[in-house]
C-alpha positions in Angstrom: 0.0 0.3 0.4 1.1 3.5 -0.7 -0.3 5.4 2.5 2.9 6.3 3.7 3.2 8.8 0.8 0.0 9.7 1.0 0.4 10.5 4.7 3.5 12.5 4.2 1.7 14.9 2.1 -1.4 15.0 4.3 1.1 16.7 6.8 2.4 19.0 4.3 -1.0 19.9 3.7 -1.3 20.8 7.3 1.9 22.7 8.1 0.6 24.9 4.9 -2.4 26.0 6.9 -5.4 23.6 5.0 -7.8 22.4 7.8 -7.7 18.8 9.3 -10.6 17.6 7.1 -8.7 18.1 4.0 -5.7 16.3 5.1 -7.6 13.1 6.0 -9.0 13.1 2.7 -6.0 12.7 1.1 -5.2 10.2 3.0 -8.4 8.5 2.8 -8.1 8.9 -0.8 -4.2 7.3 -1.2 -5.3 4.6 0.8 -8.4 4.1 -1.6 -6.5 4.2 -4.7 -3.6 1.6 -2.6 -6.8 -1.3 -2.0 -8.1 -0.6 -5.8 -4.9 -1.4 -7.4 -3.0 -4.6 -8.0 -0.8 -6.5 -5.7 2.2 -8.2 -7.3 2.9 -10.5 -4.7 -0.6 -11.7 -3.3 -1.6 -12.0 -7.4 0.8 -14.1 -8.0 0.6 -16.0 -5.1 -3.1 -16.6 -5.8 -2.0 -17.4 -9.6 0.0 -20.2 -8.4 -2.0 -21.9 -5.7 -5.5 -21.3 -8.4 -2.9 -23.6 -11.1 -2.2 -26.3 -7.7 -5.7 -26.9 -6.6 -6.6 -27.0 -10.5 -3.9 -29.8 -10.5 -6.0 -31.9 -7.8 -8.8 -32.6 -10.7 -6.6 -34.3 -12.9 -4.6 -35.8 -10.1 -7.5 -37.4 -8.6 -8.5 -38.8 -12.1 -5.0 -40.6 -12.0 -5.4 -41.5 -8.4 -8.9 -42.9 -8.9 -7.9 -44.8 -12.3 -5.4 -46.6 -10.8 -7.4 -48.3 -8.2 -9.8 -49.7 -10.5 -9.9 -52.8 -13.2 -8.3 -51.9 -16.1 -11.5 -52.3 -18.2 -13.0 -49.0 -16.2 -9.4 -47.3 -16.6 -10.8 -44.6 -19.0 -13.9 -44.4 -17.7 -12.7 -42.9 -14.3 -11.0 -40.6 -15.4 -13.3 -39.6 -17.8 -16.2 -39.5 -14.9 -13.8 -37.6 -12.5 -12.1 -35.1 -15.3 -15.4 -34.2 -17.1 -16.4 -31.9 -14.6 -13.4 -29.5 -15.9 -15.9 -28.7 -18.7 -19.1 -29.2 -17.1 -18.9 -27.4 -14.1 -16.4 -24.5 -15.0 -19.1 -23.7 -17.5 -21.9 -23.8 -14.5 -19.8 -22.0 -12.0 -19.0 -19.0 -14.8 -22.8 -18.7 -15.5 -25.1 -19.4 -12.3 -22.5 -21.1 -9.7 -20.4 -17.6 -8.5 -22.9 -15.5 -8.4 -24.6 -17.7 -6.0 -22.2 -18.7 -4.2 -21.0 -14.9 -3.9 -23.0 -12.6 -5.2 -25.0 -10.2 -3.0 -27.2 -11.8 -0.6 -30.5 -12.3 -1.3 -31.3 -11.3 2.3 -32.1 -15.4 3.5 -27.8 -16.0 4.1 -28.4 -19.0 2.2 -27.6 -18.2 -1.5 -26.9 -15.0 -3.8 -28.5 -13.5 -6.0 -28.0 -13.2 -9.6 -26.6 -10.0 -9.8 -23.3 -11.7 -11.4 -25.0 -13.6 -13.2 -22.1 -14.7 -16.4 -19.9 -13.0 -14.2 -21.9 -9.2 -14.8 -20.0 -6.7 -12.8 -16.9 -8.8 -11.8 -14.5 -6.3 -12.1 -11.6 -4.6 -10.1 -9.5 -5.9 -7.0 -10.8 -7.1 -3.7 -9.1 -5.9 -0.3 -5.8 -7.8 -0.8 -4.8 -6.0 -4.4 -6.2 -9.9 -6.1 -8.2 -9.0 -9.1 -11.9 -10.0 -8.7 -11.7 -12.2 -11.4 -8.9 -14.4 -10.5 -10.8 -15.4 -7.5 -13.6 -15.8 -9.3 -11.1 -18.7 -11.0 -9.2 -19.7 -7.7 -12.8 -20.5 -6.4 -13.6 -22.2 -9.6 -11.2 -25.1 -8.8 -12.8 -25.7 -5.4 -16.2 -26.2 -7.4 -14.0 -28.9 -9.3 -12.8 -31.0 -6.9 -16.0 -31.1 -5.1 -17.7 -32.7 -8.3 -14.9 -35.2 -8.7 -14.8 -36.2 -5.5 -18.6 -37.8 -5.7 -16.9 -40.3 -8.9 -15.0 -42.5 -6.3 -18.2 -43.8 -5.2 -19.6 -44.7 -8.5 -17.2 -46.4 -10.5 -17.6 -49.1 -12.6 -22.0 -49.0 -13.2 -23.0 -45.5 -13.5 -24.1 -44.2 -17.0 -22.1 -40.8 -17.9 -25.1 -39.0 -18.9 -26.9 -39.5 -15.6 -23.7 -38.4 -13.6 -23.2 -34.9 -15.7 -26.5 -34.2 -14.8 -26.6 -34.8 -11.2 -23.5 -33.3 -10.8 -24.7 -30.1 -12.5 -27.7 -29.8 -10.1 -25.8 -30.9 -7.4 -23.0 -28.2 -7.7 -26.2 -25.4 -8.0 -28.2 -26.9 -5.4 -25.5 -27.9 -2.8 -22.2 -27.0 -2.9 -23.6 -23.0 -4.4 -25.6 -23.1 -1.3 -22.6 -24.1 1.2 -20.3 -21.7 -0.1 -22.9 -18.9 0.5 -23.7 -19.7 3.8 -20.0 -20.4 5.0 -17.7 -17.9 3.1 -19.7 -15.2 1.4 -19.4 -11.7 4.1 -23.0 -12.3 4.4 -23.3 -16.1 5.1 -26.0 -17.8 7.6 -23.0 -19.9 9.0 -20.8 -17.4 8.7 -22.7 -14.7 10.5 -23.3 -17.1 13.3 -19.5 -17.7 13.9 -18.5 -21.0 12.3 -15.6 -21.8 10.7 -14.6 -23.7 7.7 -10.6 -22.4 6.4 -10.6 -23.9 2.8 -13.6 -26.9 2.5 -14.2 -29.3 5.4 -17.6 -28.7 5.1 -18.3 -27.0 1.7 -16.0 -29.4 -0.3 -15.5 -33.0 1.5 -18.2 -33.4 3.9 -20.8 -32.5 1.1 -19.2 -34.5 -1.5 -18.1 -37.8 0.5 -22.1 -37.4 1.7 -23.7 -37.2 -1.9 -21.0 -40.4 -3.2 -22.5 -42.5 -0.4 -26.1 -41.3 -1.7 -25.2 -42.2 -4.9 -23.9 -45.7 -4.0 -27.1 -46.2 -2.8 -29.0 -45.2 -4.9 -27.2 -46.8 -7.9 -26.6 -50.2 -6.0 -23.5 -52.1 -5.7 -21.4 -53.2 -8.7 -22.1 -57.0 -9.4 -18.6 -58.0 -9.4 -17.0 -56.5 -6.4 -13.3 -56.6 -5.3 -12.8 -57.8 -2.0 -10.5 -54.5 -1.5 -9.7 -51.9 -3.4 -5.9 -53.4 -3.7 -7.5 -56.6 -5.6 -9.0 -54.9 -8.4 -6.4 -52.1 -8.9 -4.9 -52.0 -12.2 -1.9 -49.9 -11.3 -0.7 -49.0 -7.7 2.3 -47.0 -8.7 -0.2 -45.0 -10.8 -2.4 -44.3 -8.2 0.6 -43.3 -6.0 1.6 -40.8 -8.7 -1.8 -39.6 -8.4 -1.7 -39.2 -4.7 1.2 -37.2 -4.7 -0.3 -35.3 -7.5 -2.8 -34.4 -5.0 -1.3 -33.6 -2.2 0.9 -31.1 -4.2 -2.4 -29.5 -5.3 -3.8 -29.6 -2.0 -1.0 -26.8 -0.5 -2.1 -24.3 -2.8 -6.0 -25.2 -1.7 -5.1 -24.9 1.9 -2.3 -21.8 2.2 -4.3 -20.3 -1.2 -7.4 -19.9 0.9 -5.8 -17.2 3.1 -6.3 -14.7 0.3 -2.8 -13.5 0.5 0.7 -14.0 1.6 0.7 -14.0 5.0 1.2 -15.7 8.4 -1.9 -17.4 8.1 -0.7 -19.0 4.6 2.1 -20.1 6.1 0.7 -21.9 8.8 -1.7 -23.5 6.7 1.2 -25.0 4.8 3.3 -26.3 7.4 0.5 -28.1 9.3 -1.5 -29.1 6.4 2.2 -31.2 5.6 2.1 -32.3 8.8 -1.3 -33.8 9.2 -1.0 -35.5 6.1 2.4 -37.3 7.3 0.8 -37.9 10.5 -2.3 -39.3 9.0 0.1 -41.3 6.4 1.9 -43.1 9.2 -0.7 -43.9 11.4 -2.5 -46.1 8.8 0.5 -47.8 7.8 1.0 -48.8 11.6 -3.2 -49.8 11.7 -2.5 -52.1 8.8 0.9 -53.0 10.1 -1.0 -54.0 13.8 -4.2 -55.3 12.5 -3.1 -57.4 9.0 0.7 -57.6 9.5 0.7 -56.1 6.0 1.5 -52.3 5.7 -0.1 -51.2 2.2 0.7 -48.9 -0.4 -2.5 -48.1 -0.9 -3.5 -47.7 2.8 -0.9 -45.2 3.2 -2.3 -43.2 0.8 -5.7 -43.2 2.2 -4.2 -42.2 5.5 -2.4 -39.4 3.4 -5.7 -38.4 1.8 -7.9 -38.6 5.5 -4.9 -36.1 7.1 -5.5 -33.6 3.9 -9.1 -33.5 4.3 -9.2 -33.6 8.1 -6.3 -30.3 8.6 -8.1 -28.5 5.6 -11.3 -26.7 7.4 -8.4 -26.2 10.2 -5.5 -25.3 8.7 -5.5 -21.7 9.2 -6.4 -21.9 12.8 -4.8 -24.4 14.5 -1.2 -24.6 15.7 1.8 -27.3 14.9 1.1 -29.6 17.2 -2.7 -29.8 17.1 -2.5 -30.8 13.3 -0.2 -33.7 14.3 -3.2 -34.9 16.5 -5.7 -33.7 14.0 -4.0 -36.0 11.4 -3.4 -39.1 13.6 -7.2 -39.5 14.5 -8.0 -38.6 10.8 -6.6 -42.0 9.9 -7.8 -43.8 13.1 -11.5 -42.3 12.3 -11.7 -43.3 8.9 -9.8 -46.6 9.0 -12.9 -47.5 11.5 -15.4 -46.1 9.6 -14.3 -47.9 6.3 -13.8 -50.9 7.8 -17.7 -50.4 9.3 -19.1 -48.6 6.1 -17.3 -51.6 3.5 -17.3 -54.5 5.8 -19.9 -54.4 7.7 -22.5 -52.8 6.0 -21.4 -53.9 3.0 -22.1 -50.7 0.8 -20.5 -50.4 -2.0 -18.9 -47.0 -1.9 -16.4 -48.2 -4.4 -13.2 -45.8 -3.8 -14.2 -45.0 -0.1 -15.3 -41.1 -0.9 -17.5 -41.2 2.3 -15.3 -42.7 4.5 -12.2 -40.4 3.8 -13.7 -37.1 3.0 -16.9 -37.9 4.7 -16.0 -38.7 7.9 -12.4 -37.0 7.7 -14.4 -33.6 7.0 -16.5 -34.0 10.2 -13.5 -35.1 12.2 -11.7 -31.9 11.0 -14.6 -29.5 11.5 -15.1 -30.6 15.0 -11.3 -30.3 15.4 -11.5 -26.6 14.4 -14.0 -26.3 17.2 -11.3 -28.0 19.8 -7.7 -26.5 18.7 -9.0 -23.1 17.0 -6.7 -20.4 18.4 -6.6 -16.6 18.2 -2.7 -17.0 18.1 -2.8 -18.5 14.9 -5.4 -16.6 13.5 -7.1 -13.1 15.0 -10.6 -13.8 13.3 -10.9 -16.9 16.1 -11.1 -14.3 19.0 -12.2 -11.3 16.9 -14.8 -9.0 19.1 -18.7 -10.6 18.7 -17.2 -13.9 17.5 -17.9 -17.4 19.4 -14.0 -17.2 20.6 -11.0 -20.1 20.7 -12.1 -23.9 20.6 -12.8 -25.9 23.6 -9.1 -27.0 24.4 -8.1 -23.6 23.9 -10.2 -21.5 26.0 -12.6 -24.1 28.1 -15.5 -23.0 26.0 -18.0 -24.8 23.9 -19.1 -22.4 22.3 -17.5 -22.8 19.1 -17.6 -26.4 19.2 -21.4 -26.7 19.4 -21.5 -24.1 16.4 -19.5 -26.2 14.2 -21.4 -29.3 15.0 -24.2 -27.3 13.7 -22.4 -26.3 10.4 -21.9 -30.2 10.2 -25.0 -31.3 10.6 -26.2 -29.1 7.5 -23.7 -29.5 5.7 -24.9 -33.5 6.1 -28.6 -32.9 6.0 -28.5 -30.7 2.9 -25.9 -32.8 0.4 -27.7 -35.9 1.6 -31.6 -34.8 1.0 -30.7 -32.9 -2.0 -28.4 -35.4 -3.9 -31.6 -38.2 -3.1 -33.8 -35.8 -4.5 -31.7 -35.4 -7.7 -31.0 -39.3 -7.9 -34.8 -40.1 -7.7 -35.8 -37.4 -10.1 -33.4 -38.4 -12.6 -34.3 -42.7 -12.1 -37.7 -41.4 -13.2 -36.6 -41.0 -16.6 -33.8 -43.1 -17.4 -32.0 -45.8 -15.5 -29.0 -44.5 -13.1 -27.0 -47.5 -14.5 -25.2 -49.0 -17.7 -26.9 -52.5 -18.6 -25.0 -55.7 -17.0 -23.4 -56.4 -20.4 -21.4 -53.4 -20.1 -20.6 -53.1 -16.7 -19.6 -57.1 -17.2 -17.3 -56.6 -20.5 -15.8 -52.9 -19.4 -16.9 -49.2 -19.6 -13.9 -48.4 -21.7 -14.4 -50.1 -24.8 -18.4 -50.4 -24.1 -18.9 -46.6 -23.6 -15.5 -44.9 -24.6 -14.5 -47.3 -27.7 -10.9 -47.3 -26.5 -9.0 -49.0 -23.9 -6.4 -47.6 -21.4 -3.6 -50.8 -22.2 -3.6 -51.8 -25.6 -1.1 -55.1 -24.8 
């Protein structure tokens, strides 16, 4: 900002005999000019973070496709990456204005003021162009939709999936983004925190995936485990590592500027992920005597998901604790859902993203610290987390926000699938599923041997 020069000019004016009102006017004009101009450092930072978050969608496609049977490899990639085309347009036309447009007065959804990005010009308070903010947030909408596809691998029709994701993104994702991230959002004004999308992205998509798995039904030929059906574990490993790298932009970039909060988010994301990775491996080692690569990657993702809502509010040691328990909870949830209930959440979208997101939201209510982020202890807020201040106010509010995220996504997802099923079947024919979706639907194979 250039307010130092403006202050000197104002001082000179006072010395020359002008009144204080004129001096203050000059200062205000200088500050306003600084806010409404581009900040090169912050803009470069958000551009880099947007690129990293964009990387997450193809990385997730790689991660998912390496864990499925070879006959469904390309279909898995297509299902995941088609959101790049579909949801990008939805976001530009309608999604952004619903999520971040002027509030309608309800605190639940934005107006149509920015329909097709009408009026999106200028810079935000960090000196970042508002159009860049649109693109950065678009990447979050992409990855949220892509996560859902992991629950439906090997049996859902591509057209059904596209229609579902369009309506889900509009009616669930955009609404949650407004309630939690918009300045006038219902949950934000109540005092809940979700720094980078634990509820908006992960809980909502995980729940949608689970509902989809129930509505579409289980695969006719289920594998005993993901590993038994994986066509390329090294390929899945590469996808997971690229996903991890992109996640650093996902979390750090949510600070909106190059500052201490962004640095903290970057550091605790790495530590939570590493702890989650290690704890999952130890759990497999103790229980099954066989630590697996895919198990370790599941722990990595669990740690990343859990730290996402908390990364801008918690310190180093809590982040390690969050990552460790994320693996414990997600491991237990996966075992219960997959092997006790027998639900075919193919690639564990709910077990990792849904359960991990819930724990991350709760952990924010336990460990959020004003020393890390002044917003936590700001006047009019709910105060620090239970383990920091002794007050349960923030924790209770976090639980309320989690319940709303789960309920909205579950109800709307069920309704969308139910309505689509009135016009067409949700899944491919038995012959297509048996022979593989790659050749039958796309006319190509991942491996021509």
